[in-house]
Phi, psi and omega in degrees: 000136181291150175294155172298160180294327181196175182297335177286317178296335181296332186304319183249011178292146180305322178212086183277354194288327171300322177295315178300317181295324177295315179300314183297328181274320188259331181225068184297330177206112184207161178267128179263109184297322184293326180267339186071028183230148165283144182235121175259122188237329183277161178300320180297312182293316179300316179298318181293316181296316182294333182270350187286116183288347179281347183258150183233163181276349176226153175300146184303323183268003183217068182297335176238132179309135185304324184297332182246005179298133179086001179253170177298322177297321179294322179295319177296316180303316183292337183265349184298139178226153175294135183252149174257087181244146177256186182260020181294147173065014181298317180302313180296319180300315182290320178303321183287330184259349183306317179294343183276346182297142180296334173201176178251020179279175186301311185295320179294319180293318179299310193265339181255315189304313182301313181289321177303311183295317180292320178300318178296318179297334178272004174093010179289138179294147183306321183294336183263351187298315178302324179292323176302315180298319178297318180294317180298317179301316180293321181293317178298320178297324179290327180288336188294140174303137179083011179301139180284167178301319180293325178292320178295317179297317179295322178295323179293318176297321179294323180298315179296317181292321180295319176301315182296320180293321183281328184292349179291336182227007185228139175304138183308323181295338183264354187298313183299322178293324177291323174299322178301316178300315183295316182289323177296320185282335189303297183277320184297318180286323175302315179296320181294319178299311180298315181292327177293319177299318179294321179296316178299315180293317182296322183261008176055049178254128181295136182298330182288345180265356185296137176225182183299327179300321180291323177297316180296319180291325174298316179298328178279312190286322181211064186291152179289322180265109186269329181206165174217180183228150173227147186245137184265112184270342176216146180307127189224150174266114183234122182051041176079004181241141178279121181249118185293151173303143181091354179284159175240136179250123173273115186262110186273088180299320181293325177292320178297323177299331183255018175278121183297341179281347177256323181223120180292146182049056188295339181286345182267149176268106189233084181301333183268001184292134174217141353286161179231129176254126181242121179259355186306323182261019180082193177196173178057220189289344180249025176293136180286112182292341179280359182300309180297324178296319178298319178298316181294319178298318180297314181298315181293324178295315180299321182295341181260353178282160175302140181303338180266010182298330179294320177295319178297320180297315180298320182288327185264357183297129183236021181104200184242142180298140181299124181196152177270350182213348184247132179256092185241117181292149177252131178241145174302154184303146181297000000 
């Protein structure tokens, strides 16, 4: 199979991992002329970039995407902070919202269950949970690069409505952080659930035997979050190369996961492997605190699916949703 055209095309490529392993070994840190981006690919480089205090998650002159600046969606975006949340009470949360799902099929579990469960954990009343999920979906669409004017408008309306729904049981100062948890979990957990089902089916592993080790290995082997970006605010020396101020670094989390210097036999799916390094949820000061929560939600969701769901996933798999950074499988309707 041919390599992807570039690291962005790799996100939705049928099998980008040989390419990622080649990048991590041969081009651990290099400038990609076609993309106009610096690319960090090895575990060492990815770790260094994520830990570098000189780099930021947004360009210095654009802390809020221009398309949503001045809107309700933009205000929520600007207030979001990384949260320190654990995976406690996940089982109870899912038990309470399972009857609320529109169906028990793969797509409903992927796209509704994570937000339903988190909303319940945040104290949202059962009657309002479906609306929370609808609002989160609209808000995430507004945050996406290239969002249309109508998507931004819908996202702004959703941001106001979501605040109102959450403020009934949460201190106002904490609302933006709770929105952060919901938006982080929405796509990333959907992707993890879908990729875990495909991994189970591909490797002929019974869904009833799945444990946390398998969730972690799925996140490493075929993670939903393939890359992230960091912005250079001052000319910096990174991995021995001078990177000019104003540059953007594409951080290939998936390539670092497949770096043999971080994980032995990275091409193999090894749920029992220890130690295991997972870069999917970031690291250092920008590690996604919702990562462990996402793993726990995925495991509990799988345990409630029909035992034959892996076969259904393999049969209904239609490729990956178009995205520049998220690897989320698409399945035919339930």
